[in-house]
C-alpha positions as CSV (number, residue, x, y, z in Angstrom):
1,M,0.0,0.0,-0.1
2,I,1.2,3.6,-0.8
3,T,0.1,6.7,1.0
4,R,0.7,9.8,-0.9
5,R,0.8,13.5,0.4
6,V,2.2,16.6,-1.2
7,F,3.8,19.4,0.9
8,N,4.9,22.9,-0.3
9,S,8.0,24.6,1.3
10,I,7.4,27.9,2.9
11,A,10.2,30.3,3.8
12,I,9.4,32.3,7.0
13,A,11.4,35.4,7.9
14,T,11.9,36.0,11.7
15,P,13.7,38.7,13.5
16,L,16.8,37.1,15.3
17,T,18.8,38.5,18.2
18,G,21.6,37.5,20.5
19,A,22.7,33.9,20.3
20,F,20.1,33.1,17.6
21,A,21.4,35.9,15.3
22,A,24.9,34.4,15.7
23,L,23.6,31.0,14.8
24,S,21.8,32.6,11.7
25,S,25.1,34.1,10.6
26,A,26.9,30.8,11.0
27,A,24.2,29.1,8.8
28,A,24.4,31.9,6.1
29,S,28.2,31.7,6.0
30,S,27.9,27.9,5.3
31,G,26.3,28.6,1.9
32,D,23.2,30.6,1.2
33,V,20.3,28.9,-0.6
34,D,18.1,30.7,-3.2
35,Q,14.8,30.6,-1.5
36,S,13.1,30.8,-4.8
37,A,14.5,27.4,-5.8
38,L,12.8,25.7,-2.9
39,G,10.0,23.4,-4.2
40,S,7.2,21.1,-3.2
41,Y,7.8,17.4,-2.7
42,D,5.7,14.2,-2.7
43,V,5.6,11.8,0.3
44,Q,5.0,8.1,0.0
45,T,4.8,5.4,2.7
46,V,6.8,2.5,1.3
47,S,7.7,-1.0,2.5
48,F,10.2,-3.5,1.2
49,E,12.1,-6.6,2.4
50,S,15.4,-6.8,4.1
51,S,16.8,-10.3,5.0
52,G,13.3,-11.5,5.6
53,E,12.0,-8.6,7.6
54,T,9.7,-5.8,6.4
55,I,11.2,-2.3,6.4
56,V,8.7,0.6,6.6
57,G,9.7,4.0,5.3
58,K,8.8,7.4,3.9
59,L,10.0,8.3,0.4
60,L,10.1,12.1,-0.2
61,T,10.4,13.0,-4.0
62,P,10.7,16.4,-5.5
63,A,7.6,17.4,-7.5
64,S,9.8,18.5,-10.3
65,E,10.6,16.2,-13.2
66,G,13.0,13.3,-12.5
67,P,15.0,11.3,-12.5
68,H,16.2,12.5,-9.2
69,P,19.3,11.8,-7.2
70,A,18.3,10.1,-3.9
71,V,19.8,10.1,-0.3
72,V,19.3,7.2,2.1
73,I,19.2,8.6,5.7
74,I,20.1,6.7,8.7
75,G,19.9,8.3,12.2
76,P,21.2,8.0,15.8
77,V,21.3,5.0,18.1
78,A,17.8,3.3,18.4
79,F,16.3,6.0,16.3
80,V,12.9,6.0,14.4
81,K,12.4,7.8,11.1
82,E,10.3,10.6,12.7
83,Q,13.3,11.9,14.7
84,S,16.2,13.6,13.1
85,P,16.0,11.8,9.7
86,V,12.8,13.6,8.8
87,Q,14.3,17.0,9.5
88,Y,17.0,16.4,6.9
89,A,14.7,14.6,4.4
90,T,12.2,17.5,4.1
91,R,15.1,19.9,3.4
92,L,16.8,17.7,0.9
93,A,13.6,17.1,-0.9
94,S,13.0,20.9,-1.2
95,R,16.3,21.1,-2.9
96,G,15.8,18.7,-5.7
97,L,16.9,15.4,-3.9
98,A,14.8,12.4,-3.2
99,A,15.2,11.2,0.3
100,L,14.3,7.9,2.1
101,I,13.9,7.7,5.7
102,F,13.1,4.4,7.4
103,D,12.7,2.4,10.7
104,P,15.4,-0.3,10.7
105,R,14.4,-3.8,11.6
106,Y,13.5,-4.2,15.3
107,H,12.5,-0.6,15.5
108,G,9.3,1.5,14.9
109,E,7.0,0.3,12.2
110,S,9.5,-2.2,10.8
111,T,9.3,-6.0,11.8
112,G,11.9,-8.0,13.6
113,T,12.4,-9.5,17.1
114,P,13.7,-8.9,19.6
115,R,12.3,-5.4,19.6
116,R,14.7,-2.6,20.2
117,Y,17.8,-4.6,19.3
118,E,20.6,-2.6,18.0
119,S,22.6,-4.5,15.4
120,G,25.2,-2.7,13.2
121,E,25.3,-5.6,10.9
122,A,21.5,-5.6,10.5
123,K,21.5,-1.8,9.9
124,V,24.1,-2.1,7.1
125,E,21.9,-4.9,5.5
126,D,18.9,-2.5,5.8
127,C,20.8,0.3,4.2
128,Q,21.7,-2.1,1.3
129,A,18.1,-3.0,1.0
130,V,17.1,0.6,0.9
131,L,19.6,1.3,-2.0
132,G,18.2,-1.7,-3.9
133,F,14.7,-0.4,-3.5
134,L,15.5,3.0,-4.7
135,A,17.5,1.7,-7.7
136,A,14.4,0.1,-8.9
137,Q,12.1,3.1,-8.5
138,D,10.8,5.2,-11.5
139,G,11.9,8.7,-11.2
140,I,15.1,7.8,-9.3
141,D,18.6,7.9,-10.9
142,P,20.4,4.7,-9.9
143,N,23.8,6.3,-10.6
144,R,23.1,9.1,-8.1
145,L,22.4,7.2,-4.8
146,H,23.9,8.7,-1.7
147,L,24.1,7.9,2.0
148,L,23.6,10.3,4.9
149,G,24.5,9.2,8.4
150,I,23.6,11.3,11.6
151,C,25.1,10.7,15.0
152,Q,25.7,7.0,15.4
153,G,24.2,6.3,12.0
154,V,27.5,7.5,10.6
155,N,29.0,4.2,11.5
156,W,26.5,2.2,9.5
157,A,26.6,4.6,6.6
158,I,30.4,4.2,6.5
159,E,30.2,0.5,6.6
160,T,27.6,0.4,3.9
161,A,29.5,2.9,1.7
162,V,32.7,0.8,1.8
163,T,30.9,-2.4,0.9
164,D,28.3,-1.2,-1.7
165,D,29.4,0.1,-5.0
166,R,26.0,1.6,-5.7
167,V,26.9,4.5,-3.3
168,A,28.0,7.7,-5.3
169,S,28.9,9.8,-2.3
170,L,28.7,9.9,1.5
171,G,27.6,12.5,4.0
172,V,28.2,12.2,7.8
173,V,26.8,14.6,10.3
174,A,27.6,15.1,14.0
175,G,29.1,11.6,14.1
176,H,29.2,9.5,17.2
177,Y,32.1,7.6,15.8
178,L,32.4,4.2,17.5
179,T,36.1,3.8,18.5
180,A,37.8,2.5,21.6
181,E,38.6,6.2,22.5
182,T,34.9,7.2,22.2
183,A,33.7,4.4,24.4
184,R,36.1,5.6,27.1
185,M,34.9,9.1,26.7
186,Y,31.2,8.1,27.2
187,L,31.7,5.6,29.9
188,G,34.6,7.0,31.9
189,S,37.1,4.3,31.9
190,D,38.4,1.1,30.4
191,A,37.0,-0.8,33.4
192,A,33.6,0.7,32.9
193,V,33.6,-0.3,29.1
194,E,34.6,-3.8,30.1
195,A,31.8,-4.1,32.7
196,R,29.3,-2.9,30.0
197,M,30.7,-5.5,27.4
198,E,30.5,-8.3,30.0
199,R,26.9,-7.3,30.8
200,A,26.0,-7.4,27.1
201,T,27.8,-10.7,26.6
202,K,25.8,-12.3,29.4
203,A,22.6,-10.9,28.1
204,A,23.2,-12.3,24.7
205,A,24.0,-15.7,26.3
206,D,20.7,-15.6,28.3
207,F,18.8,-14.6,25.2
208,E,20.4,-17.5,23.2
209,K,19.4,-19.8,26.1
210,T,15.8,-18.6,26.9
211,G,14.7,-16.7,23.8
212,K,13.8,-13.8,26.2
213,A,15.6,-10.5,25.8
214,S,16.5,-8.2,28.8
215,Y,16.4,-4.5,28.4
216,I,18.1,-1.2,29.7
217,P,16.9,2.3,29.3
218,I,18.4,4.4,26.7
219,V,18.4,7.6,28.9
220,G,17.1,8.5,32.4
221,A,18.8,5.9,34.6
222,E,22.3,5.1,36.1
223,D,22.5,1.9,34.0
224,A,21.1,3.6,30.9
225,L,23.0,3.4,27.5
226,L,23.3,7.2,27.6
227,T,23.7,8.9,31.0
228,A,24.1,12.6,30.3
229,T,21.2,14.7,31.7
230,A,21.0,16.9,28.5
231,I,20.5,13.9,26.3
232,A,17.8,12.5,28.6
233,D,16.1,15.8,28.6
234,W,15.8,15.7,24.8
235,Y,14.9,12.1,24.5
236,L,12.3,11.5,27.3
237,P,9.5,13.5,25.7
238,W,9.6,11.0,22.8
239,D,8.6,8.3,25.1
240,N,5.2,9.9,25.6
241,R,2.6,7.4,24.2
242,A,-0.3,9.8,24.0
243,P,-2.5,8.8,21.0
244,W,-2.4,12.4,19.4
245,L,1.4,12.3,19.4
246,T,1.6,9.8,16.3
247,F,3.9,12.2,14.5
248,K,6.6,11.2,17.2
249,G,6.8,7.7,15.8
250,G,7.4,4.5,17.7
251,W,10.4,5.5,19.8
252,E,10.7,3.6,23.1
253,N,13.1,4.4,26.0
254,R,14.6,0.9,26.0
255,I,17.3,-1.1,24.3
256,T,18.1,-4.8,24.5
257,A,21.1,-5.2,27.0
258,M,23.0,-7.3,24.6
259,S,23.0,-4.4,22.2
260,E,26.0,-2.7,23.9
261,A,28.4,-5.2,22.8
262,G,27.9,-4.0,19.2
263,I,28.1,-0.4,20.2
264,W,31.0,0.0,22.6
265,G,33.0,-2.8,20.9
266,W,32.8,-1.4,17.3
267,R,35.9,0.1,15.4
268,I,34.7,2.4,12.7
269,D,38.0,4.2,12.5
270,E,39.4,1.1,10.8
271,T,36.6,1.0,8.1
272,A,36.6,4.8,7.6
273,A,40.2,4.6,6.4
274,Q,38.9,2.5,3.4
275,L,36.5,5.1,2.1
276,S,37.2,5.9,-1.5
277,M,34.1,7.8,-2.7
278,P,33.4,11.5,-2.1
279,V,32.9,12.2,1.6
280,L,31.5,15.3,3.2
281,M,32.0,15.3,7.1
282,I,30.0,17.9,9.1
283,H,30.7,18.4,12.8
284,G,30.5,21.1,15.5
285,D,32.6,22.1,18.5
286,R,30.3,20.3,21.0
287,A,28.9,17.5,18.9
288,A,29.3,13.7,19.7
289,S,32.9,12.2,19.8
290,G,34.3,15.6,20.7
291,Q,36.6,17.5,18.3
292,D,39.7,15.4,18.1
293,I,38.2,12.0,17.0
294,P,36.3,13.2,13.9
295,R,39.3,15.3,12.8
296,R,41.6,12.2,13.1
297,I,39.1,10.0,11.3
298,F,38.8,12.6,8.6
299,E,42.5,12.7,8.1
300,E,42.7,8.9,7.7
301,I,39.9,8.6,5.0
302,A,41.6,7.5,1.7
303,S,39.2,9.4,-0.7
304,E,40.9,12.3,-2.5
305,Q,37.4,14.1,-2.7
306,K,36.8,14.7,1.0
307,T,35.6,17.9,2.8
308,L,35.4,18.6,6.5
309,H,32.6,21.3,7.2
310,W,32.8,22.6,10.7
311,I,30.0,24.5,12.3
312,D,31.4,26.6,15.2
313,G,29.7,26.3,18.5
314,A,27.2,23.7,17.5
315,N,26.3,21.0,20.0
316,Q,24.9,17.5,19.2
317,L,21.2,18.1,19.9
318,Q,21.2,21.3,17.7
319,F,21.9,18.9,14.7
320,Y,18.8,17.0,15.6
321,E,16.3,19.9,15.8
322,D,17.7,23.4,15.7
323,P,16.5,24.6,12.3
324,L,19.5,27.1,11.9
325,I,22.1,24.4,12.4
326,I,20.2,21.9,10.3
327,D,19.9,24.3,7.6
328,A,23.6,25.0,7.8
329,A,24.3,21.4,7.5
330,V,21.8,20.8,4.6
331,N,23.3,23.9,2.7
332,A,26.5,21.9,2.5
333,L,25.0,18.6,2.1
334,A,22.6,19.4,-0.8
335,P,25.3,20.6,-3.3
336,H,27.5,17.7,-2.2
337,F,24.9,15.2,-3.2
338,L,23.8,17.0,-6.3
339,T,27.4,16.9,-7.6
340,F,28.4,13.3,-7.6
341,D,27.3,10.7,-10.2
342,R,28.8,7.1,-10.5
343,S,28.4,7.1,-14.2
344,I,30.8,10.1,-14.7
């Protein structure tokens, strides 16, 4: 079944002062966009198979004549499509790019058990399935398929880009790059990382034995996946299950305990060095992974066509919902994605 809706972009001018004015200036300096070029786009609910599971997503397509380049968007840890991915998808669609956002298997409207299981391998397979789905769609140019990873999604976008030659270019925004150093930064010490890994290993063994998954909160508790108060303050409103909040999607404040093994034990720095296609990395002073880890990973990327776009002062949560920071990011991402074509 396909559900179709059409939206028109509207530019709203609002007086800005103080800190917001500074952010507006930063957004403008990253590359102004001709507002007259912003267009309407079509939205379809789509579904397709990935390794035996049904993936549910939204395909946003510019109303202008195709074939269009297309961007697959994958978001933060345990995300659903209604969170940060939709913020980037609507803006990219307004700028002439089709965008597909989706719930990975085990999450949101997509199938798969246990629910809320984080698997990097599964997310890479899902990204590959999305690329295959897009390549087969009328109005989509199969030579101009791109990947966009946000926060922890950068890891699975990188892994997919290295292994799938259908990817014309890669964009990574505010990356929570999974490295040994990042794990220590978030958990505090090697001992704390080891304790989390041991807990995850035991949970996986128990699941294998009993078929029943155990869970930890994502935020809001001492044993949560992410313990920072600012992160909890942003995420907890998404756990409101009020019927009228359907636009918030199927996010739940839980994750399988065994998921942590595939998070804190991943080494994306080793894979990122293998990237050979065009890469745009966007980061900010107070974004995930700090300042040094992204810069080091960027330097190790093998591609000769790579750009580091830094947004001064931006923190992680601004990349999720602050329209000025997201616009600044998209003003760099859109021309990047519009430029590259595998057939050239």
